[in-house]
Backbone as ProteinMPNN parsed JSONL, in Angstrom:
{"seq_chain_A": "MPADVFEWLEASQLAVFIRQSPLLFPAIEVVHIVGFIFLVGSAFMFDLRLLGVAGRLAVKDAAGYVLPWSRRSLLLVIPSGLLLFISQATALSTNSIFGIKLILILAAFTNAAIFHRYTLARCERSVPTPPAAKAAAILSLLLWTAVITCGRLIAYF", "coords_chain_A": {"N_chain_A": [[20.247, -8.843, 0.561], [23.014, -9.091, -1.648], [25.144, -6.268, -2.322], [25.983, -6.018, -4.957], [23.886, -6.98, -6.487], [21.963, -4.98, -6.332], [23.402, -2.934, -7.538], [23.652, -4.051, -10.095], [20.93, -4.113, -10.886], [20.407, -1.361, -10.926], [22.131, -0.562, -12.921], [21.028, -1.613, -15.169], [19.644, -1.471, -18.514], [16.998, -0.589, -18.603], [16.67, 0.709, -16.098], [18.555, 2.765, -16.34], [17.465, 4.125, -18.528], [15.049, 5.006, -17.391], [16.032, 6.76, -15.422], [17.386, 8.653, -17.004], [15.504, 9.757, -18.67], [13.647, 12.69, -18.988], [10.927, 12.809, -18.428], [9.952, 10.268, -17.834], [10.533, 9.073, -15.251], [9.061, 10.859, -13.477], [6.498, 10.344, -14.554], [6.117, 7.633, -14.001], [6.16, 7.807, -11.263], [3.799, 9.267, -10.828], [1.89, 7.369, -11.68], [2.341, 5.472, -9.683], [1.565, 6.906, -7.398], [-1.148, 7.45, -7.993], [-2.083, 4.821, -8.038], [-1.678, 4.202, -5.33], [-3.499, 5.972, -4.228], [-5.95, 4.806, -4.946], [-5.612, 2.306, -3.668], [-5.177, 2.907, -0.882], [-7.237, 4.712, -0.46], [-9.598, 3.173, -0.883], [-9.192, 1.262, 1.101], [-9.264, 2.918, 3.372], [-11.936, 3.853, 3.225], [-13.323, 1.45, 3.682], [-12.319, 0.782, 6.215], [-13.307, 2.934, 7.709], [-16.029, 2.344, 7.528], [-16.078, 0.02, 9.084], [-15.611, 1.207, 11.496], [-17.96, 2.448, 12.007], [-18.964, 4.485, 10.345], [-21.363, 5.256, 7.871], [-23.226, 3.332, 8.727], [-25.572, 2.013, 7.964], [-24.987, 0.548, 5.76], [-24.181, -2.712, 5.05], [-21.343, -4.454, 6.326], [-20.218, -6.496, 4.775], [-21.294, -5.826, 2.293], [-20.102, -3.333, 1.881], [-17.47, -4.196, 1.714], [-17.643, -5.613, -0.672], [-18.071, -3.526, -2.462], [-15.888, -1.657, -2.249], [-13.387, -2.963, -1.787], [-12.543, -4.473, -4.082], [-11.355, -2.448, -5.592], [-9.016, -1.966, -4.193], [-7.591, -4.322, -4.697], [-7.356, -4.172, -7.515], [-5.817, -1.889, -7.73], [-3.291, -2.721, -7.145], [-2.251, -3.541, -9.528], [-1.255, -1.254, -10.582], [0.381, -0.183, -8.553], [2.394, -2.109, -7.806], [3.996, -2.79, -10.229], [4.851, -0.145, -10.93], [6.147, 0.642, -8.589], [8.268, -1.196, -8.531], [9.651, -0.391, -10.833], [10.376, 2.224, -10.095], [12.023, 1.539, -7.964], [14.173, 0.035, -9.173], [15.442, 2.035, -10.564], [16.811, 3.437, -8.677], [18.131, 1.626, -7.077], [20.488, 1.05, -5.537], [20.81, 3.215, -3.708], [18.287, 3.134, -2.434], [18.352, 0.628, -1.274], [19.854, 0.949, 0.975], [18.529, 2.817, 2.407], [17.036, 3.658, 5.312], [14.42, 4.528, 5.839], [13.023, 3.664, 3.589], [13.24, 0.917, 4.001], [11.734, 0.706, 6.363], [9.257, 1.485, 5.311], [8.691, -0.708, 3.614], [8.435, -2.756, 5.526], [6.221, -1.808, 6.934], [4.267, -1.936, 4.902], [4.145, -4.692, 4.552], [3.17, -5.355, 7.099], [0.655, -4.076, 6.973], [-0.622, -5.51, 4.905], [-0.592, -8.027, 6.089], [-2.23, -7.567, 8.317], [-4.646, -7.063, 6.939], [-5.014, -9.557, 5.688], [-5.307, -11.286, 7.893], [-7.62, -10.172, 9.0], [-9.495, -10.67, 6.923], [-9.427, -13.427, 6.865], [-10.207, -14.291, 9.452], [-12.023, -12.497, 10.705], [-13.871, -11.039, 9.078], [-16.086, -12.663, 8.384], [-17.587, -12.621, 10.693], [-18.814, -10.205, 10.721], [-21.831, -8.981, 10.533], [-24.963, -7.724, 9.245], [-26.96, -7.275, 11.222], [-25.65, -7.256, 13.602], [-23.575, -5.539, 15.909], [-20.447, -4.115, 14.849], [-17.748, -6.267, 15.369], [-15.357, -6.006, 18.086], [-12.763, -6.857, 17.346], [-12.749, -6.369, 14.614], [-12.957, -3.599, 14.563], [-10.553, -2.951, 15.8], [-8.765, -3.948, 13.886], [-9.377, -2.193, 11.818], [-8.575, 0.306, 12.855], [-5.84, -0.205, 13.171], [-5.179, -0.636, 10.483], [-5.707, 1.928, 9.365], [-3.731, 3.408, 10.708], [-1.363, 2.065, 9.891], [-1.375, 2.371, 7.041], [-1.303, 5.147, 6.87], [1.206, 5.595, 7.961], [2.775, 4.28, 6.028], [2.383, 5.949, 3.791], [3.496, 8.301, 4.808], [6.178, 7.501, 5.182], [6.797, 6.999, 2.503], [6.828, 9.589, 1.475], [8.93, 10.63, 2.965], [11.221, 9.307, 2.138], [12.8, 10.578, 0.188], [14.173, 12.445, 1.66], [15.959, 11.298, 3.359]], "CA_chain_A": [[20.781, -9.099, -0.765], [24.338, -8.491, -1.864], [25.129, -4.937, -2.937], [26.17, -6.091, -6.405], [22.57, -7.191, -7.105], [21.356, -3.655, -6.46], [24.179, -2.227, -8.558], [23.273, -4.635, -11.382], [19.595, -3.604, -11.211], [20.499, 0.069, -11.224], [22.886, -0.39, -14.166], [20.285, -2.194, -16.297], [19.238, -0.488, -19.522], [15.705, -0.02, -18.221], [16.874, 1.651, -14.996], [19.255, 3.931, -16.888], [16.487, 4.849, -19.346], [14.121, 5.682, -16.467], [16.746, 7.88, -14.795], [17.813, 9.666, -17.969], [14.359, 10.378, -19.325], [13.156, 13.786, -18.144], [9.512, 12.658, -18.089], [9.547, 8.906, -17.486], [10.509, 8.875, -13.798], [7.879, 11.504, -12.893], [5.277, 9.671, -15.005], [5.995, 6.398, -13.211], [5.813, 8.243, -9.909], [2.371, 9.613, -10.847], [1.155, 6.097, -11.712], [2.486, 4.888, -8.348], [0.742, 7.691, -6.471], [-2.556, 7.19, -8.316], [-2.357, 3.478, -7.533], [-1.798, 4.277, -3.871], [-4.761, 6.656, -3.913], [-7.005, 3.789, -5.013], [-5.367, 1.287, -2.646], [-5.392, 3.431, 0.464], [-8.575, 5.306, -0.409], [-10.61, 2.131, -0.683], [-8.962, 0.683, 2.429], [-9.774, 3.875, 4.358], [-13.404, 3.836, 3.219], [-13.762, 0.224, 4.338], [-11.985, 0.901, 7.638], [-14.273, 3.853, 8.32], [-17.284, 1.602, 7.682], [-15.906, -0.849, 10.253], [-15.649, 2.06, 12.683], [-19.313, 2.949, 12.213], [-19.417, 5.43, 9.328], [-22.29, 4.615, 6.917], [-23.64, 2.127, 9.442], [-26.681, 1.298, 7.324], [-24.414, -0.315, 4.733], [-23.595, -3.917, 5.647], [-19.892, -4.541, 6.177], [-19.911, -7.346, 3.618], [-21.611, -5.053, 1.085], [-19.029, -2.343, 1.735], [-16.304, -4.937, 1.226], [-17.875, -5.916, -2.078], [-18.0, -2.303, -3.261], [-14.622, -0.906, -2.251], [-12.149, -3.741, -1.744], [-12.002, -4.799, -5.41], [-10.488, -1.355, -6.026], [-7.702, -2.194, -3.581], [-6.907, -5.379, -5.45], [-7.02, -3.649, -8.847], [-4.767, -0.869, -7.62], [-1.988, -3.388, -7.106], [-1.764, -3.6, -10.909], [-0.513, -0.006, -10.788], [1.351, 0.07, -7.485], [3.541, -3.025, -7.797], [4.948, -2.55, -11.326], [5.453, 1.192, -10.856], [7.083, 0.627, -7.466], [9.477, -1.916, -8.947], [10.385, 0.476, -11.767], [10.999, 3.289, -9.304], [13.094, 0.94, -7.167], [15.375, -0.314, -9.942], [16.128, 3.244, -11.014], [17.604, 3.946, -7.55], [18.238, 0.442, -6.224], [21.603, 1.111, -4.589], [20.486, 4.164, -2.633], [17.116, 2.677, -1.677], [18.678, -0.577, -0.501], [20.464, 1.353, 2.245], [17.701, 3.874, 2.988], [16.281, 3.066, 6.428], [12.998, 4.874, 5.709], [12.483, 2.741, 2.589], [13.099, -0.371, 4.689], [10.577, 0.817, 7.265], [8.061, 1.488, 4.463], [8.422, -2.085, 3.19], [7.948, -3.495, 6.697], [4.858, -1.329, 7.202], [3.393, -2.5, 3.871], [3.962, -6.1, 4.924], [2.281, -5.375, 8.27], [-0.696, -3.704, 6.537], [-1.192, -6.647, 4.178], [-0.817, -9.093, 7.072], [-3.427, -7.159, 9.05], [-5.799, -7.287, 6.054], [-5.188, -11.0, 5.488], [-5.858, -11.843, 9.138], [-8.999, -9.701, 9.086], [-10.339, -11.383, 5.955], [-9.447, -14.862, 7.2], [-10.807, -14.628, 10.74], [-12.951, -11.528, 11.287], [-14.907, -10.551, 8.163], [-17.28, -13.52, 8.439], [-18.368, -12.282, 11.895], [-19.42, -8.888, 10.537], [-23.166, -9.153, 9.943], [-25.792, -6.518, 9.214], [-27.76, -7.081, 12.438], [-24.79, -7.343, 14.78], [-22.571, -4.467, 15.923], [-19.127, -4.515, 14.362], [-16.958, -6.859, 16.454], [-14.18, -5.231, 18.501], [-11.583, -7.256, 16.564], [-12.835, -5.682, 13.323], [-12.634, -2.191, 14.813], [-9.11, -2.888, 16.055], [-8.101, -4.124, 12.59], [-9.586, -0.959, 11.056], [-7.698, 1.341, 13.418], [-4.471, -0.577, 12.809], [-5.052, -0.39, 9.047], [-5.597, 3.376, 9.166], [-2.417, 3.836, 11.192], [-0.301, 1.5, 9.056], [-1.347, 3.0, 5.715], [-0.837, 6.524, 7.054], [2.658, 5.507, 8.148], [3.359, 3.934, 4.726], [2.378, 7.174, 2.984], [4.475, 9.206, 5.414], [7.513, 7.007, 4.82], [6.979, 7.227, 1.075], [7.201, 10.988, 1.268], [10.193, 10.927, 3.653], [12.35, 8.609, 1.517], [13.655, 11.533, -0.536], [14.883, 13.327, 2.583], [16.886, 10.539, 4.21]], "C_chain_A": [[22.154, -8.454, -0.896], [24.232, -7.175, -2.634], [25.265, -5.003, -4.448], [24.86, -6.369, -7.148], [21.894, -5.844, -7.329], [22.085, -2.82, -7.512], [23.823, -2.728, -9.952], [21.903, -4.125, -11.82], [19.665, -2.153, -11.669], [21.233, 0.344, -12.533], [22.156, -0.963, -15.383], [19.84, -1.095, -17.257], [17.923, 0.188, -19.149], [15.867, 1.027, -17.121], [17.56, 2.925, -15.482], [18.29, 4.782, -17.716], [15.514, 5.632, -18.468], [14.787, 6.916, -15.86], [17.044, 9.001, -15.779], [16.66, 10.362, -18.68], [13.802, 11.482, -18.432], [11.703, 13.612, -17.702], [9.138, 11.276, -17.569], [9.49, 8.682, -15.976], [9.306, 9.573, -13.167], [6.571, 10.832, -13.317], [5.048, 8.379, -14.225], [5.592, 6.74, -11.782], [4.327, 8.605, -9.811], [1.521, 8.345, -10.857], [1.183, 5.448, -10.332], [1.578, 5.601, -7.345], [-0.742, 7.465, -6.735], [-2.953, 5.797, -7.833], [-2.532, 3.468, -6.03], [-3.066, 4.997, -3.446], [-5.9, 5.646, -3.916], [-6.847, 2.748, -3.91], [-5.754, 1.794, -1.263], [-6.774, 4.069, 0.592], [-9.652, 4.271, -0.166], [-10.434, 1.46, 0.673], [-9.508, 1.612, 3.514], [-11.298, 3.879, 4.404], [-13.934, 2.595, 3.934], [-13.491, 0.292, 5.841], [-12.962, 1.83, 8.354], [-15.631, 3.184, 8.486], [-17.209, 0.69, 8.904], [-15.997, -0.057, 11.552], [-16.99, 2.764, 12.865], [-19.818, 3.967, 11.216], [-20.26, 4.664, 8.305], [-22.79, 3.286, 7.476], [-24.797, 1.37, 8.829], [-26.202, 0.363, 6.218], [-23.755, -1.508, 5.415], [-22.096, -3.965, 5.353], [-19.537, -5.374, 4.949], [-20.239, -6.643, 2.304], [-20.537, -4.003, 0.827], [-17.773, -3.014, 1.19], [-16.445, -5.229, -0.263], [-17.761, -4.709, -2.988], [-16.582, -1.744, -3.36], [-13.366, -1.767, -2.332], [-11.662, -4.231, -3.105], [-11.09, -3.698, -5.965], [-9.093, -1.486, -5.422], [-6.923, -3.228, -4.372], [-6.481, -4.879, -6.835], [-5.866, -2.649, -8.785], [-3.378, -1.484, -7.589], [-1.388, -3.532, -8.503], [-1.019, -2.327, -11.297], [0.65, 0.113, -9.81], [2.589, -0.819, -7.599], [4.486, -2.787, -8.976], [5.617, -1.177, -11.255], [6.457, 1.268, -9.713], [8.38, -0.087, -7.81], [10.314, -1.082, -9.915], [11.07, 1.627, -11.038], [12.18, 2.744, -8.509], [14.341, 0.687, -8.007], [16.138, 0.923, -10.397], [17.021, 3.844, -9.929], [17.924, 2.82, -6.564], [19.337, 0.538, -5.171], [21.279, 2.028, -3.414], [19.323, 3.665, -1.79], [17.427, 1.463, -0.818], [19.313, -0.25, 0.844], [19.674, 2.449, 2.956], [16.811, 3.267, 4.072], [14.789, 3.366, 6.338], [12.328, 3.968, 4.679], [12.276, 1.359, 3.208], [11.909, -0.381, 5.632], [9.283, 0.788, 6.461], [7.707, 0.064, 4.036], [7.882, -2.932, 4.341], [6.514, -3.091, 7.022], [3.862, -1.864, 6.175], [3.114, -3.965, 4.178], [3.011, -6.223, 6.112], [0.843, -5.049, 7.874], [-1.363, -4.848, 5.785], [-1.456, -7.826, 5.11], [-2.069, -8.803, 7.887], [-4.678, -7.434, 8.216], [-6.065, -8.778, 5.87], [-5.792, -11.659, 6.72], [-7.312, -11.429, 9.292], [-9.9, -10.512, 8.162], [-10.456, -12.867, 6.292], [-10.296, -15.148, 8.434], [-11.952, -13.722, 11.189], [-14.107, -11.147, 10.37], [-16.191, -11.369, 8.257], [-18.159, -13.197, 9.645], [-19.054, -10.922, 11.793], [-20.744, -9.049, 9.794], [-23.951, -7.856, 10.061], [-26.46, -6.25, 10.567], [-26.926, -7.058, 13.718], [-23.834, -6.151, 14.771], [-21.218, -5.001, 15.434], [-18.308, -5.065, 15.523], [-15.747, -5.994, 16.818], [-12.922, -5.587, 17.706], [-11.567, -6.561, 15.206], [-12.489, -4.207, 13.483], [-11.136, -2.019, 15.06], [-8.327, -3.03, 14.751], [-8.218, -2.858, 11.746], [-8.665, 0.154, 11.551], [-6.248, 1.061, 13.041], [-4.217, -0.309, 11.325], [-4.873, 1.099, 8.759], [-4.214, 3.883, 9.577], [-1.289, 3.34, 10.287], [-0.228, 2.188, 7.696], [-0.927, 4.462, 5.799], [0.68, 6.55, 7.221], [3.368, 5.16, 6.839], [3.462, 5.183, 3.848], [3.42, 8.158, 3.506], [5.892, 8.782, 5.045], [7.797, 7.232, 3.338], [7.404, 8.651, 0.77], [8.574, 11.295, 1.87], [11.416, 10.299, 2.989], [13.317, 9.592, 0.862], [14.525, 12.376, 0.39], [15.879, 12.605, 3.48], [17.808, 9.679, 3.381]], "O_chain_A": [[22.414, -7.398, -0.32], [23.354, -6.996, -3.479], [24.73, -4.15, -5.156], [24.739, -6.025, -8.324], [21.322, -5.598, -8.391], [21.459, -2.091, -8.281], [23.703, -1.936, -10.886], [21.72, -3.748, -12.977], [19.059, -1.772, -12.671], [20.989, 1.361, -13.182], [22.626, -0.811, -16.51], [19.68, 0.061, -16.865], [17.755, 1.39, -19.353], [15.278, 2.105, -17.195], [17.189, 4.029, -15.083], [18.297, 6.009, -17.618], [15.192, 6.782, -18.763], [14.182, 7.986, -15.792], [16.963, 10.176, -15.422], [16.835, 11.449, -19.231], [13.517, 11.248, -17.257], [11.288, 14.205, -16.706], [8.101, 11.128, -16.922], [8.499, 8.154, -15.472], [8.587, 8.946, -12.389], [5.633, 10.758, -12.523], [3.921, 8.071, -13.836], [4.78, 6.044, -11.171], [3.675, 8.284, -8.818], [0.536, 8.256, -10.124], [0.168, 4.933, -9.865], [0.905, 4.957, -6.54], [-1.516, 7.304, -5.791], [-4.038, 5.615, -7.281], [-3.428, 2.805, -5.508], [-3.648, 4.669, -2.412], [-6.721, 5.628, -2.999], [-7.83, 2.348, -3.285], [-6.561, 1.179, -0.566], [-7.407, 3.972, 1.644], [-10.53, 4.475, 0.673], [-11.421, 1.124, 1.328], [-10.14, 1.154, 4.466], [-11.89, 3.904, 5.483], [-14.889, 2.683, 4.706], [-14.338, -0.096, 6.645], [-13.391, 1.547, 9.472], [-16.32, 3.427, 9.477], [-18.167, 0.597, 9.671], [-16.41, -0.587, 12.583], [-17.144, 3.584, 13.771], [-21.006, 4.291, 11.233], [-19.907, 3.55, 7.919], [-22.779, 2.26, 6.796], [-24.993, 0.195, 9.139], [-26.944, -0.52, 5.789], [-22.875, -1.339, 6.259], [-21.645, -3.57, 4.278], [-18.657, -4.999, 4.174], [-19.542, -6.838, 1.308], [-20.112, -3.808, -0.312], [-17.097, -2.471, 0.317], [-15.483, -5.106, -1.022], [-17.398, -4.843, -4.156], [-16.13, -1.395, -4.451], [-12.367, -1.329, -2.902], [-10.454, -4.397, -3.277], [-10.161, -3.983, -6.72], [-8.1, -1.152, -6.07], [-5.746, -3.038, -4.68], [-5.361, -5.142, -7.271], [-5.042, -2.584, -9.697], [-2.399, -0.839, -7.964], [-0.17, -3.632, -8.653], [-0.234, -2.333, -12.245], [1.764, 0.468, -10.195], [3.713, -0.328, -7.498], [5.682, -2.596, -8.754], [6.819, -1.061, -11.495], [7.508, 1.893, -9.855], [9.463, 0.359, -7.43], [11.542, -1.067, -9.827], [12.217, 1.962, -11.336], [13.214, 3.403, -8.392], [15.442, 1.072, -7.614], [17.351, 0.864, -10.595], [17.889, 4.666, -10.223], [17.978, 3.046, -5.355], [19.127, 0.142, -4.025], [21.458, 1.648, -2.257], [19.363, 3.759, -0.563], [16.835, 1.284, 0.246], [19.309, -1.082, 1.751], [20.105, 2.953, 3.993], [15.933, 2.456, 3.777], [13.972, 2.531, 6.728], [11.187, 3.548, 4.874], [11.258, 0.71, 2.967], [11.163, -1.358, 5.693], [8.315, 0.146, 6.87], [6.54, -0.325, 4.093], [6.971, -3.737, 4.146], [5.687, -3.942, 7.348], [2.735, -2.21, 6.53], [1.975, -4.422, 4.076], [2.144, -7.097, 6.128], [-0.091, -5.671, 8.379], [-2.542, -5.128, 6.001], [-2.44, -8.545, 4.937], [-2.88, -9.699, 8.122], [-5.658, -7.975, 8.726], [-7.217, -9.211, 5.893], [-6.686, -12.497, 6.604], [-8.151, -12.246, 9.673], [-10.956, -10.986, 8.582], [-11.487, -13.486, 6.024], [-11.026, -16.138, 8.465], [-12.783, -14.152, 11.989], [-15.224, -10.951, 10.848], [-17.282, -10.802, 8.212], [-19.359, -13.473, 9.621], [-19.798, -10.535, 12.694], [-20.767, -9.229, 8.576], [-23.633, -6.997, 10.884], [-26.515, -5.101, 11.005], [-27.468, -6.857, 14.805], [-23.33, -5.788, 13.708], [-20.902, -6.18, 15.591], [-18.183, -4.406, 16.556], [-15.178, -5.326, 15.954], [-12.103, -4.712, 17.424], [-10.503, -6.204, 14.7], [-11.806, -3.631, 12.636], [-10.528, -1.059, 14.587], [-7.345, -2.321, 14.531], [-7.279, -2.488, 11.042], [-8.05, 0.859, 10.751], [-5.514, 1.966, 12.644], [-3.154, 0.191, 10.958], [-3.988, 1.485, 7.995], [-3.606, 4.689, 8.873], [-0.373, 4.093, 9.954], [0.858, 2.55, 7.244], [-0.264, 4.966, 4.893], [1.355, 7.428, 6.682], [4.446, 5.687, 6.565], [4.5, 5.439, 3.239], [4.143, 8.775, 2.724], [6.71, 9.61, 4.644], [8.907, 7.612, 2.963], [8.245, 8.884, -0.098], [9.305, 12.132, 1.34], [12.541, 10.723, 3.256], [14.532, 9.437, 0.982], [15.512, 12.962, -0.055], [16.568, 13.241, 4.277], [18.654, 8.972, 3.931]]}, "name": "protein", "num_of_chains": 1, "seq": "MPADVFEWLEASQLAVFIRQSPLLFPAIEVVHIVGFIFLVGSAFMFDLRLLGVAGRLAVKDAAGYVLPWSRRSLLLVIPSGLLLFISQATALSTNSIFGIKLILILAAFTNAAIFHRYTLARCERSVPTPPAAKAAAILSLLLWTAVITCGRLIAYF"}
């Protein structure tokens, strides 16, 4: 995107208000972090089930219990992330760690989409978890850990 788009976003009244308010930016950040706790926490619980933790619980049942929390968390994560972005759009648009974070998020969602499209149906109560499901779980754990790490590192680069 052209730099003037980021400058325009950052100069918007909403972005200026977020930056100038002593409590609004931190409050939005808290909402973003809480949303990520639900998103990544539920993903981690499901991934651990795929890796054999709580093996008596069927994979599909685990999906039914925890994955709706991931979807609901997006109602917190996406709007708060956009608000945080517009308040610092120019700096973030050139921050390599922020770019890496976005790529990792895309990779994590792609991994989840592929898993749900092709692998989840093969996870049955009486059958050991398929190797493809375990691989998707390990990749998910690694990707979300990297996303969180990048999120924390953005301020330092």
